[in-house]
N, C-alpha and C positions, 0 to 999 in steps of 0.2 A: 204859553211861554214857559221856558225852562225855569225861570226864577219863581214861578208860582208853585213849583213842586216842593213838598216838604224837604227840609235840609237833609234828612237822613237818606233821601232817595236822590238828591241832587247830583252827587258825584257820579253815581252809576249812569244817570241820565245824560250828564255831560259827556262822559266817556263814550257812551253808545252813540250820541249825536256826532261827536268828533270822529268816531270810527267810520260812520256812514259818510260823513262829509269828506274825509280823507281817503275814502275808498279802501279802507283796511290796510293802509300803507303808512310807514314812518314818514313824518313830515320833513325829516332832514335828508335821509338817504333813499327813500322810496321803497325800501324793503317791505315785503308783505309781512304783516304781524297779526297775531291773534289777540282777542280781547283779554286772554289770560296773561299775556306777556307785554302789555303796553305800559308806558309810563306817561302820565298826564303831566305836562310841563308848562310852566308860564313862559311865554315867548319873551316878554320883558319881565324880569324877576320883580316880585313885589317889593323887594328891598331897594330896587332902583326906580320905584314909582309905578310899576306896572299895575294895571287895574285888575281887580278880582272879577273878571267877566269872561264869558266864553270866547269872546273875540281875542283874548290874550292867552288862550290855551291851545296846545297842540299835543298830539300823541307822538311819542318817540319809541323806537326800539331800545332794548337794553344798552347796546354799545353806544348809540348816539346820545342817550341820556347820560351815560357815564362820561363821555367826552365833553358834553356841555357842562356837567357839574365840575369836572376837572378844570375847564377853561375859565369858569367863574370864580374858582377858589383863589 
């Protein structure tokens, strides 16, 4: 299970798992993305009670991450 991985490896493992699960595409617009240009995003922000779990994470491309950040501000 991913939570059994040491904390310093967890983020990379989560990102890799999300990348495989999402088929290498942005979860918002469907654009193909590479692992070097992804943004790991909380679907429901932690400030709004979103859990710190992989089920609340998604990968976004840069433009979608910027739009989401701007809409939450």
